[in-house]
N, C-alpha and C positions, 0 to 999 in steps of 0.2 A: 528810674527809683528802680532796685527789685529785682526783678525776674527777666527785665526789659535791657537793661545793663550788666548783668550778667549776659544771658546770651548775644547779646553783642558781643562783649568782651570774646567769650568764648567761643565766637565763630569764624571772630576777625582770627582768634589766636591757630586753627584748622585752618585757616585762609593759609595763613604764614607759613603749613607747614609745621606747629610747634607742637612737640611730643605731647602722649596725651598723660601721663601720668604726672607735666610741667600744669595742662589744663583744671588738673584734676585738686592740686595742690593749690591752682588759683579760686579756684570753685569754693576750696575750704575757708582762702582765705577773705573771700570777698564776703562768705557770709558771717566771718565774726566781723567782717567791717562793717556790713547792713547792722548788728548785731552789738555797733558801737564797742566793738571791742579796742580795747584802748593799747594792748599788749605791755603795760606797766604792772611793776612788779614791785611790790608794797612792803618798804623796809621791815615789818611786823609777822613778814610769812618768810624773813630768813635767815641767818646768821652767821657770820663773817667765816674765808675758811677755813680760820684755825693753820695747824701746821703742815707741811708737803714738804715730800719729798726735794729732797736737791742736785741738779745734775752734777753739779761734782762731788758726788758724794757715792757718783758709778765708776767704777771702774772694771774698765777690756782689755785684750791682748789686741797685740792690730793684726790678729789673723783672726781675732771676732769682730773690728770692724769692717773687713775686708766680707765678711762672712755676713755683715748685718748691709749694711751701704748693696752689695746685691744681690740681695731681694728686694729695698726698699726704691721707690719713685716719687724725684720731686713733683709738686707742681705747682705753678706758682696762680693768683689770681689776678687779671690783668684785664677784668673789663673797663676799664674805670677810664675815665677822662680827665678826670682831674679842672670840672668845669672849674669849681670853688677857684684855684689858680689862675681861672684863663686861660686853662691851656687848650685849646678845640681837637687836638690828637689825643693819639693815648699818653695817658699822663705816664707811663712806662717809657717814655720815649723821650723825655726833657732830659737833659745832658744836666746831670745834677751832681759829678765832684769828677774835676780832670778832665775835661776835658766829655765823660763816657756820660752813656743813658743806663740808668733803672737795668734794661734789657743788657746792654755791654754788657755791665756790672756781670750782675745773673751770669750770664752766659762762661766769661769766663773764672766766673766761682765753678760751676758743673768743671766745665773742665779739668780744672786745678785741682779738685777731689779726684777724680777719675786719674790724672797720673802721678797723683802721691799714691791710690791706695792701689793700684791697676785693676781696678775695676768698671764697671760699661753705669752708668749712676743715669741713670733717661732721668732729663727738664720733658714736664711739659705745661704751657699754659693753655689757664682754663680765658680763650677773651668772646669778649661781646662782641657783636654785627657791628659795632663801630673802633671796635681796632685791630680787628685779626690781621686785616692785608697787611697794615702800615708796621705792624711786629715782624711777621712773620720777615717783609724786605729784610729788620733791621737784622734778626737771628739768621737771614738766609750770610751774612756775612762771616759769623765762627762757622770756620771749617770743620766740622766727624761734631756737628754738637747736635744734628737729630742719625737717629738708630734709626739701624731696619728693623722695619716691624711697626715701629714705635711712632704716632704722628706726634711732632709737635706744636700741633694746637688743637683744642676742636671749643663749639662754639657752649655759649650758656644759653638758655630759655631770653623769649622774649615774650616779654605783653604789656599793656596799653596802660596808655597812663590813662587817670579815673579823673571825670571831673569831681571838685570839691562838693557840688553843692551836690548835685545831684546821683555818681558814680556811674559816671555812663559815659565810655571811649572818649578821651577828649579828640576832638580835629582842630589840627593847624595847618595847613592848607600852604603856609609859604616856603615852612620845612617839616614833610610829611615821614620823614626817620623822629621826628622831635617828640612823636605822636606815642613812641614805643620804646617802654626799659628791657632793663634786664630786672629780673625779681632780685637783686642782694646777693651773696654770694654762698648762702645756703641753700640755693639752687643748685651749687657742686652736684649734691647729689644726685638729683635725674637726670644729670650733664654727662656725669662719669655712667650715666646708665645709657639715657637713648644714644650716645657716643659709641655705645659700646667698646668703648676704655676703659670699663669694669673688668669686664668677659675678658679682654684681650691682656692684659695683663695676670687676671690672676693664671689665666693658660699657658703664660711665660713663667711662673713661679713667684710673682711678687707677690709679697706680703706683707707688706708696709707702704701708706704713704704717708707722706711734707706735705701740709699744706701751708701753704704760709704768702701774703700781700706779694703781689710784683715792688710796690714803693717802700719794705722793710728790705733793706741790705743787707740789716744783721742777718736773716732769717736764711744763713748758712744750714749743709744737712751733717746732721750729729751722730756717726754713728751710735755712741751711748743711747741712744734714747728706743730706736727696736732692737737692737740688742738687749734693754732690761724688759719692752714690754712681749718679747719673746720667752723670755728668762722667768717674768712673769707672771706670764700667759694673761695682759694687759689689753683690753680691746682700743682705749683711747686716752690719751692725752694730752691735755692742754696745757702749755708755757706760760708762764708765771713771772713779771719781775714784780721789784721791790715802788713800789707808785713814791714819783718825786711831785712837786709840787707844778712838775711841767703836765704831771699826767690827771692833775684832776678833774677833766675830763670822761678819757683812757674807761670803755668797761671793765668791771672788774665780775672774779668769781666770789660764787656762799653758797653757803645748803642752805636748801627746801628746809625749813622745819615739820613741813606736811610729811616728805616721807627720808631725808638728810642723805635725797640724790644733790651732785654738782649743779649747780645753776647759775648760766652768765648771761646779766644786766648790764646793755647799755646803757649808753646814756636816753636813745631814745625811748626804754620803758621803764624813766624813770619819773614816777608819780607828779604832775604841780608838787608845788610845797616840801617837795621829801628831797630835794637837791643838794642840801645838806650835807644828810648819809652820803650821799654818793658820794660827795667829794672829799668825805674824811673819812682821812690817808690814816689816819690808828686805829678808827674801827675797820674800814677796808681797805687794810694796808698791802696790797699786791694786787697789781692788774693784771686784764686780760695780753697778753702782749700776740694774741690771734697765731700764733703758728701753733699747728695741732699735725697730732699723729694714729693715725687709724688703723685698724689691723684689715686688711682688703676682707679675707674670711668673714670675719665678723662681719663688714660691712652688707656684705652680700646676701647673705643669711637676715638682718634686720628689715634691710630693703625688700626681701623676700616675704618675706612675714606679715609685711604695712603694705603692700601690691606698690611696693615701687617708691612710697610717704612716708617720708618719716616724721610730719605731721609735727614741723620747728615752731615755735612763737613766733606771732605775726610780729614787725614793724610797723608800725605808720608813716609815713616818710610824704612830708606837705612838701612843693616846692612849687614853683610855673614851669609852667609846659616847655618854655626856655629862657634854660637857667640865666640867660644874660641878658632877659628881658621880665626888672621886674613888677609891670604891668599886664602883662604874658598871664594868660584863664589859669587861675591856683590849682590842682589836679594835686590827685595822689596815686605817694607812685609803694603796690604792695611789697614787704618786703620781708626775706629775715639771714638770718646771719648763720655762718655753717657752725662757728663754735658754737650754739646755740645744742646743739646733737650734742652737746655733753651729757646732756639728761639722763639723753636717748637711750647709752649705754649702761647695762649696770659694768661697775669696777672702773669707772672711768677714774683716770689720774689726775692731780695740778702733778703738773714740775716747776720747781725756782728754778730758775735760768739766770748768769750777769745778765746786766745789763749791753753787753756788745749784743744781741743775740735779741735787739729793740733798735732801731736805726731807718726808722718809719720817714718818712713825712709831706704829710697832708695836708701842710700850711709853710707859707715862705718863711713861720718862724722857722720851722723843722726844716726847711733847706737853707736858710741863715745858717744853722750848727751843722751839716753835716758838710760842707762847704770854709765853716775854718778852719783853726789852725786845731782847734779842737784832735782832728783826727788827719790819720792820712790810709791813704791803698795800699795791702802790701803785696806782694811776691804774689799770693795767693786770690788779690781783687781783696779782701775779708776788709772792710773797713775800724781800723786801729786805733784805739781812742791812745792820743799823752798823756793826756792827762790823769792826777791820782785823787779826785775829788769830785762831786759829781756837776753835772752840767751847769751852766748855771742858764739861767728863767729868761727869755726870749721873747717880747711882746711891743712888734710891729704895729704903726696902729694902717689905716686902709687905706692909709699912701702907697703902700708895701705889700698891697693883697695881691696881685693880679703880676704872674712873674717878668711881665715888659716892661711893669713898675719894677718891680726890684730888682734887675740886670742894670733899671736905667736909674737910679740914684745910690747902684752899687757897679760906678761903669768900669773900677779895678780889681774889683773881688769885695769882699764882705770883712771886717777889719780885724784885727786879732781880737781873743774874747778870751782866752786862755785863762788870763789872770782878771778875771771877771764874775763878781758873783748870778750880776746881771744886769742885758742889756735894755732899755725902755726906751722907744724911738714913737714919738709923738709931733707928725707934723711930713710937711714939703720939704726931705734931707735928705739932699747928695750927701756923698761919705768925699774921699778926697784916695790918693795911692798909701798904708803905709799908714792907716791907723789903728793906734792902740787902745781898746778900753779895763781901764782898771777896775776893779771893786764892783760897789752896783751904780752903774751910772744911767742918768735920764737924758735924754735931748728931747728940748721940743720948739717948735716955730711953728708962728704964728702969718707966716709969709713963706718962701722960699728958701731957706738955706742952703748953703754948703759947708762939711767941714773942711780945712783945708789938709795939704798932705802931709804927714807925718803927726799931723793933733794925736795927742798924746791926752783921754776924754776921761773925767774921776769927774762921781758925782751929780748934781746938777749943770751940766755941760751948756 
């Protein structure tokens, strides 16, 4: 505990070749962890976000769009393995729609924008040590995606997982790589520096960086945002959407009472007993989409002023060393969120965007939505909604949690849900071909059950 745990952790990081700025960030978070920091943001310290500017109110010409795109870079966070869905490789390699992976769709989206606007829009992926090789292998299939002088991928940092009982680096001889973890996507700011990419982008004249998760198929680069930022001299923009009942667990922005700054509160930062406030869609009516825009010059200056570390809020993530083995050693992963940087930059803004900019797949519930008849991919590989009402609420039981089980229960594809308000499935239920769900549907099974081909499900089915 204490100095010994920290020393062993930082020694391991240095032997691995981790950048010293990442070691500094780890040291800071370790001290906070020792001081029993929880990272909790109490409800009585914040106020609701209030009125925000809307994307639909920003108008630019085609020439202004090309000008904005010419100085913008797309950065996709791609370090996740999707272990919560039973995926062993990069989550972004999952076949998500029409036989295409997240990576395939992202590549097609970027190439379509380049062709439509006649501009070389760069895309780069921040990978972890577990995702980079397979990611580059998939992206290599998309001719012309890589631009001369710019990488397609750079690595984020790595840090040791800490034993929950004494905060020393965990040992797991069965698979030593499981002793390490990425330090959350808040590490992107350090990784941009240590990779040299931040300097390279600025030297080549790029002004704005668009960051989003690789598993959000709606996060397509929109030139209106960097054009607005340049015109209004805005350093940082966070996209928000109107909350629905599917979004009650998503992080939200709020105003800190102490200084009026915008802050992000993720689910891991909610204090015990305050879950009802966090999930209150009327009080906190917008959720944080995790699509961010940053002025690269302001970022570089801010990092230089802070010795390369933005000092983001801590997130304490409690897991087991092997996420697939629930009785393996309990560990703590010290993390930070890139979206919490909104409180660092004076003049940061929230921007209300339409729902089509948020098409994530965090669980098999959301995978069902994206694979369903609610959506289609258009000619530019953008996910287009085919309905004019809210998405139905989806709740699949643990029988569907892992992708292998999900596919086994939907051997002929997911049911039609365009006419459904909700679909709740509890138990070992296998769906036949061309099943249609209407209204509020609940399907339960005490023992294995098969839904017939062509069945129409309504109510308690």
